[in-house]
Each structure stands twice: as C-alpha cells, then as structure tokens.
C-alpha positions as CSV (number, residue, x, y, z in Angstrom):
1,X,-27.0,-9.2,-14.9
2,X,-24.6,-6.4,-13.1
3,X,-21.9,-4.8,-15.8
4,X,-18.4,-7.5,-15.4
5,X,-14.7,-7.0,-16.6
6,X,-11.9,-4.8,-16.9
7,X,-11.2,-1.0,-18.0
8,X,-7.9,0.3,-19.1
9,X,-7.7,4.3,-18.9
10,X,-4.4,5.9,-19.8
11,X,-4.2,8.3,-17.2
12,X,-1.3,11.3,-17.3
13,X,-0.4,13.5,-14.6
14,X,1.8,16.6,-13.3
15,X,4.5,17.5,-10.9
16,X,1.5,18.8,-8.4
17,X,-0.1,15.3,-8.1
18,X,-3.0,16.4,-10.8
19,X,-4.7,14.0,-12.9
20,X,-3.8,16.2,-16.4
21,X,-4.8,13.6,-19.3
22,X,-7.7,10.6,-19.1
23,X,-8.5,8.5,-21.7
24,X,-10.0,5.0,-22.5
25,X,-7.4,2.5,-24.0
26,X,-9.3,0.2,-26.1
27,X,-6.2,-2.6,-25.7
28,X,-7.2,-4.1,-22.4
29,X,-11.0,-2.8,-21.7
30,X,-13.7,-5.2,-22.1
31,X,-16.8,-3.1,-21.3
32,X,-18.2,-1.8,-23.9
33,X,-21.0,0.2,-22.7
34,X,-20.9,3.9,-23.1
35,X,-21.9,4.9,-20.2
36,X,-19.7,3.4,-17.9
37,X,-17.0,4.1,-19.8
38,X,-17.7,8.1,-19.4
39,X,-17.9,7.8,-15.5
40,X,-14.5,5.8,-15.6
41,X,-13.0,8.5,-17.2
42,X,-14.6,10.3,-15.3
43,X,-13.4,9.0,-12.2
44,X,-9.7,8.2,-12.9
45,X,-9.4,12.9,-13.1
46,X,-10.7,12.4,-9.4
47,X,-7.8,11.1,-8.7
48,X,-5.1,12.9,-6.6
49,X,-1.5,11.5,-6.6
50,X,1.3,12.6,-4.2
51,X,3.2,15.9,-5.6
52,X,6.5,15.1,-6.4
53,X,8.5,19.0,-7.8
54,X,11.5,16.8,-8.8
55,X,9.8,14.4,-11.1
56,X,9.0,14.8,-14.9
57,X,6.7,18.0,-16.0
58,X,4.7,15.0,-16.7
59,X,4.0,10.8,-16.0
60,X,1.9,8.8,-17.9
61,X,0.9,5.3,-17.2
62,X,-2.3,3.1,-16.8
63,X,-5.0,3.3,-14.4
64,X,-6.3,-0.3,-14.7
65,X,-10.2,-0.9,-13.5
66,X,-11.7,-4.6,-12.5
67,X,-15.3,-4.5,-12.2
68,X,-16.9,-7.5,-10.7
69,X,-20.9,-7.2,-10.1
70,X,-22.0,-4.1,-8.0
71,X,-18.6,-2.5,-8.2
72,X,-20.4,1.0,-9.0
73,X,-23.5,1.5,-7.3
74,X,-26.8,1.9,-9.7
75,X,-24.7,0.9,-12.3
76,X,-26.9,-2.1,-14.2
77,X,-26.4,-3.8,-17.7
78,X,-30.2,-5.1,-19.1
C-alpha cells in the first residue's frame, strides 16, 4: 500500500520570495505519518517565490500537497 492523502502547510514568505515560516495544519491534512509530514514540511522551505519589494513584509497562505501513490519516491506505507 502506498501513501495517499493531503498535507496542508501554512506557509509564510517574505518580500524576497523566501519561505520564512511553515507548519503543518491539522485542518485539511489527512496523512498522519510523522516521517512523511516532516518531509513535506522540509520541502515547503525549499520553495522560492517571485520577489516583490512592494509586497507586505510577510504574506501567509496554504500550500496544499496532494499525494496519490508514489508521489514521493522511497516512501511506502505498511
């Protein structure tokens, strides 16, 4: 069986387009595997957005990761 479901990450970015804060949101997240949640959280810090010096100092939103099967190589359920 492979991991399937949704992980919702609250993500905040700064004017430079760099992720300054990220956390898993329980609401909307259907995956409970802690290892997979940690990998998703780490991956969210790897995103880079278009810089905008006129934007607010920090903007936050939701990053929704939908997994269907082998979306992340090497991760399999038991």
